[in-house]
C-alpha positions, -999 to 999 in steps of 0.1 A, spaced: 163 -355 605 140 -348 576 159 -327 551 190 -331 532 217 -306 541 251 -297 528 264 -286 562 300 -272 566 319 -288 595 314 -270 628 280 -255 618 253 -254 644 229 -283 643 196 -265 643 165 -287 646 149 -285 611 114 -275 602 98 -300 579 107 -295 542 79 -294 518 51 -288 542 25 -267 526 23 -233 543 -9 -213 547 -15 -185 523 -9 -153 542 -34 -133 520 -64 -118 537 -101 -124 532 -111 -89 541 -94 -55 533 -78 -36 561 -68 -65 582 -33 -70 569 -16 -60 602 -39 -83 622 -32 -112 598 5 -107 601 4 -108 638 -19 -139 637 5 -156 613 35 -149 636 16 -163 665 5 -194 645 41 -201 635 53 -198 671 27 -219 687 21 -245 661 57 -252 650 55 -289 659 28 -293 633 54 -284 607 80 -308 620 81 -340 599 97 -364 622 109 -366 658 146 -367 669 137 -380 703 134 -418 696 156 -439 674 140 -467 654 140 -479 618 118 -457 598 122 -468 561 106 -436 548 130 -410 561 163 -401 544 190 -375 552 221 -364 534 248 -346 554 280 -336 536 300 -321 564 334 -318 548 345 -284 534 364 -301 506 334 -322 496 311 -291 497 337 -272 475 338 -301 451 301 -301 446 300 -265 437 331 -267 414 316 -297 396 283 -279 393 301 -253 371 325 -276 353 309 -310 350 271 -307 355 264 -289 322 283 -315 302 264 -343 319 231 -327 313 239 -324 276 250 -360 275 218 -372 292 196 -352 268 215 -364 237 213 -400 249 176 -397 257 169 -383 223 188 -412 207 168 -437 227 136 -420 216 146 -421 180 154 -459 182 120 -464 199 102 -445 173 117 -465 145 110 -498 163 74 -488 170 66 -477 135 33 -491 124 24 -505 158 -3 -496 182 -5 -502 220 -29 -531 213 -2 -547 191 23 -544 218 0 -561 243 -8 -589 219 25 -606 213 62 -601 221 86 -583 197 107 -603 173 132 -599 145 145 -564 137 121 -548 162 136 -569 190 171 -558 179 160 -522 179 147 -527 214 182 -536 225 196 -505 208 170 -484 227 181 -500 260 218 -493 252 210 -457 245 191 -454 278 221 -470 295 242 -440 282 217 -417 300 229 -432 333 265 -432 322 263 -395 314 246 -389 347 276 -404 367 267 -441 369 298 -454 351 300 -487 370 272 -512 371 284 -546 384 264 -578 380 265 -607 405 249 -641 402 233 -656 372 203 -640 355 176 -666 349 159 -669 315 122 -659 311 113 -696 311 131 -703 343 117 -672 361 90 -651 343 91 -625 370 120 -605 386 112 -594 421 134 -564 428 142 -548 462 150 -526 479 132 -499 458 147 -466 469 152 -443 439 143 -432 404 178 -446 396 165 -482 402 153 -483 366 189 -488 357 181 -525 361 157 -523 332 183 -508 308 212 -529 320 196 -563 317 174 -575 289 155 -553 287 126 -568 307 91 -554 308 78 -532 336 45 -524 353 36 -487 347 8 -462 350 -11 -458 317 -3 -420 318 34 -427 314 27 -435 277 20 -399 271 52 -385 287 72 -366 260 102 -387 249 100 -412 277 65 -423 268 76 -439 235 106 -455 252 85 -470 279 60 -483 253 88 -500 235 95 -521 266 60 -536 263 49 -527 298 19 -539 316 -1 -507 320 -22 -499 351 -54 -481 342 -61 -461 374 -94 -447 363 -106 -483 358 -123 -496 390 -111 -531 380 -75 -519 375 -60 -541 402 -77 -573 390 -69 -565 354 -32 -558 362 -29 -591 381 -46 -609 352 -21 -594 327 8 -604 349 -5 -639 353 -11 -642 315 25 -630 307 40 -653 334 22 -684 322 24 -677 284 43 -700 261 53 -671 240 88 -656 242 78 -626 264 105 -607 283 106 -611 321 84 -587 341 102 -565 366 82 -558 397 94 -536 426 75 -556 453 76 -529 480 55 -506 459 72 -474 471 106 -460 478 124 -467 511 158 -458 525 171 -495 523 174 -498 561 147 -526 560 125 -544 536 89 -533 541 60 -556 533 59 -569 497 27 -563 477 14 -597 465 10 -588 428 42 -605 417 32 -637 435 -4 -642 424 7 -662 393 23 -688 415 53 -692 391 90 -692 400 105 -657 406 141 -645 407 149 -622 435 171 -593 425 190 -570 449 199 -534 442 229 -519 460 246 -485 458 281 -488 474 289 -451 473 304 -426 498 273 -405 498 237 -416 492 226 -388 469 198 -407 451 175 -423 477 141 -407 472 118 -413 501 85 -398 514 104 -377 539 137 -365 524 153 -343 497 134 -337 465 143 -351 431 159 -320 417 182 -318 447 191 -354 445 198 -351 407 221 -322 414 241 -339 441 243 -372 422 255 -355 390 281 -335 408 300 -366 420 329 -379 399 311 -412 395 286 -435 412 283 -473 415 254 -496 413 255 -533 420 228 -557 408 228 -592 424 207 -620 411 198 -645 437 188 -681 429 154 -687 414 128 -691 441 103 -719 433 71 -717 453 58 -746 474 21 -757 470 12 -737 501 29 -706 486 12 -710 453 -22 -711 471 -13 -680 493 4 -651 475 10 -633 508 28 -662 523 49 -665 491 57 -627 492 68 -629 529 90 -659 523 107 -643 493 112 -611 514 129 -630 541 153 -645 516 161 -611 502 165 -594 536 189 -621 547 210 -617 516 210 -579 522 218 -582 559 188 -560 568 157 -567 589 122 -569 576 97 -543 587 59 -542 593 57 -509 574 40 -510 541 30 -488 512 -3 -480 529 16 -464 558 29 -438 533 -8 -429 527 -13 -425 565 18 -403 568 8 -382 538 -27 -377 553 -12 -367 586 11 -342 569 -18 -326 550 -38 -323 582 -9 -305 600 -4 -333 625 29 -331 644 56 -355 633 38 -371 604 69 -391 596 65 -408 630 27 -410 631 26 -448 623 50 -456 652 31 -432 675 -1 -449 666 13 -484 674 26 -471 707 -7 -454 716 -25 -486 708 -2 -507 730 -10 -483 758 -47 -489 753 -54 -452 744 -70 -458 710 -101 -473 727 -98 -449 757 -116 -416 761 -88 -401 780 -77 -379 751 -112 -365 747 -113 -357 785 -79 -339 783 -92 -319 753 -122 -307 773 -100 -295 802 -71 -283 780 -75 -246 787 -77 -253 825 -44 -270 826 -11 -252 830 23 -256 814 9 -278 787 38 -271 763 64 -285 786 53 -317 804 79 -339 820 75 -376 820 60 -377 855 33 -352 847 27 -368 813 21 -402 830 -3 -387 855 -23 -369 828 -26 -401 808 -32 -422 839 -6 -447 829 20 -464 851 53 -445 850 72 -478 846 54 -487 814 81 -489 787 56 -479 760 49 -447 779 86 -438 777 87 -447 740 57 -424 733 73 -396 754 106 -400 734 87 -399 701 70 -366 711 101 -351 726 113 -340 692 140 -316 706 152 -340 732 146 -315 759 130 -339 784 96 -323 779 66 -328 755 36 -308 744 2 -320 755 -13 -304 724 10 -324 701 0 -356 718 -37 -349 716 -34 -340 679 -16 -373 672 -39 -394 694 -71 -379 679 -58 -383 643 -51 -420 650 -85 -424 664 -105 -405 637 -84 -408 605 -110 -431 590 -139 -409 600 -153 -378 583 -130 -348 586 -158 -329 603 -158 -355 631 -121 -349 636 -124 -311 637 -153 -314 662 -130 -334 685 -103 -307 683 -126 -277 692 -114 -274 728 -78 -274 719 -83 -240 703 -114 -225 720 -128 -228 755 -163 -230 741 -177 -245 709 -203 -216 709 -177 -188 710 -149 -195 686 -130 -163 678 -114 -157 644 -78 -166 654 -90 -199 670 -112 -207 640 -83 -202 616 -61 -224 638 -87 -251 638 -91 -250 600 -54 -257 596 -63 -293 602 -89 -295 574 -65 -314 552 -50 -284 534 -83 -275 518 -89 -244 539 -58 -222 540 -57 -191 562 -72 -168 535 -101 -192 529 -106 -199 566 -109 -162 573 -133 -156 545 -154 -184 558 -153 -170 593 -166 -136 581 -193 -154 561 -205 -171 593 -201 -140 615 -229 -120 598 -236 -100 630 -199 -89 634 -198 -105 669 -162 -115 666 -170 -152 672 -189 -180 656 -202 -214 668 -190 -248 655 -226 -257 649 -230 -227 626 -200 -238 607 -214 -274 604 -248 -261 592 -232 -238 567 -210 -265 552 -238 -290 552 -260 -266 532 -231 -260 507 -219 -296 507 -209 -295 471 -182 -269 480 -172 -286 513 -176 -323 504 -141 -330 516 -153 -324 551 -177 -353 548 -156 -378 530 -144 -409 548 -109 -420 542 -117 -457 544 -85 -466 525 -64 -455 555 -63 -486 575 -51 -491 610 -32 -523 615 -31 -539 649 0 -532 669 24 -560 673 27 -574 707 
């Protein structure tokens, strides 16, 4: 579910292991233990495989952050490889030449100007004409890369009619085709993009609103700049804002961030569609990487993009006073026009999933849905998961629990529909069985994800060791896998040997806590609270 595949017809559908998950370094902390490390690594891989699985196959629901590509035709697969040899090099050369041309136009247009000059007033005269030339050259980058057809529907409003363009769904790096195909409007970009070779000058020339991430007042300053542009009487270009704030797979519109709606001015909703046979450009949190997407996109004969301008949306007094209300209402209009539902997911959920992936929690792609289901079952506030951890090593067959045993262990009515949903989410191979360990890791992560990492690790002790006073090396290394990627196997083993000064073959968790407390500058990540990872209340 989680990786893109070019799969010949008739090939076996093997459940995938999560792409892109950071593996532990198999290097050793002490000489002479290579054989032991290899055995331990093999055991870790076998027992903890679900921690490397990005998303479950067991329950179908709309997850806007998961994307797959499956090309299952022998002819299509052959075409990709043939065009890789015959067409891809030509396209790459065309893209590079077009990009260099755009850079040259931008350099000419920016001659004698500073970033402060670009922020002060809109371009006029020959500089404005050169800006159009830059946009046309950038359009040729997309043409060279296979986007020969860009169709426009609806009427594009003028900057005075709608100072802000609200664009959705945001699904790909290709979405910037809107900027080069219409206007060009301004964008909101990170300040670091100004320093990117070639592209930096081109982006500067679009007179973007830059976000200074190192500035603690960045959010307020960005909103202030958007408001100033939107309400200015000068002839500024429209500001393009991708309101979702992150890429999705276009199956639903996630919550809009309110930045585009704080000015309280009319906005024009703009829809992006890609009516192609294969979706080779959707770039989501859980899916193929950008290089693979570029390869598959540029080895198609052509691709299409459709830009649809909806009527200008003029806010009511209530919407002007409440940016979130304004954002939700515009989202409803756009979702209806697209024929897709809205979703309670948001950009912040990507942070949660990324955190879960880094901490080796099973099915990080599903962790938000798992959390909502666990909360509906009343398990977030319950101590049942802690009790099951304490007795974990006394329980039998914990890797293959059927729905009846699972319900008994959680002390939940077997008829509860949310129990069946949770079971399906955890049953990633659709085998009719789930792992108790996977459930406990997910449950404890949802409960402690805003706490110090040390608190979370303490809660996991009994999943890996019968006693917190006698944690052997293998169990210690397993436990440290959940330290957010900061303690790989090599570092965890070195730390174990540093703690086991008497060569007893085991350490206590308290010794670990005391050691890291004393060297807090080296282990501050264990004591950092991730307060930005919020947990929204589950919908009823």
